[in-house]
N, C-alpha and C positions, 0 to 999 in steps of 0.2 A: 703535463696537463695545462691547457690554455684557459685563462680566465677572460679572454677578449671577445666573448660572444654575448649577445644581449641577454640570454637566459641566465648566465652566471651573474652578470651585472645586476639584473633585477633581484636575484637571490641575495645579493650582498646588502641591499637596503634593509635597514633595521639591525644589521649585525653590529656587535661591539668588537672593535679591534684595538690594538695597542700601537701607538705611534712609534715607528722605528727611527724617525728623525723628527726634530722640532718642526712645527709649522711656524714659519717666519715669513712675514709679509704675505700671508695667505697661502703659502705653499709648503708642503712637507711630504713625508712618506709614511705609509702604514703597512704592517705585515699582514698578508693574506695568505694563509697556508704556507707554502714554501717560497712565496714570491713577495716582492715589494711593489706597492702601487703608489702612484702620485695621489696626493690628497690636497684638498683645499678647505680652509676653514679659518676660524680665529687663531691667533698666535697661541700655541700650546707647546709644552716641553715634551721631548721624547719620553716614552714610557706612560704617557697619559692615555687612559681608555677613552675612545671616541666612538660615537654611533654614526653609522653611514645613513645619511638622509636622502642621498641621490647619487647618481652616477652620470657624469656628462663627459662624453668624448674620452672615455677611459680614465677619467679622474674621479676619485671618490670625493663627494661633498660630505663633510663631517661636522659634528658638533660635539662638545664634551658629553660623555655618557652620564646619564643620571645615576645617582648612587642609590 
């Protein structure tokens, strides 16, 4: 299954995901279903829940998820 089309990208906005790799210097990775996506946001540790606020050029723009 491919997540590289605009419809799926739009569906990810508002989703809460878990970082699979640290976000360091603004770049990291998050798990989406059975794949891993690039993400951008504030520096955070792997395992942190994040909310997708936008998708730009296949990169998830994230912020820490609200508790």
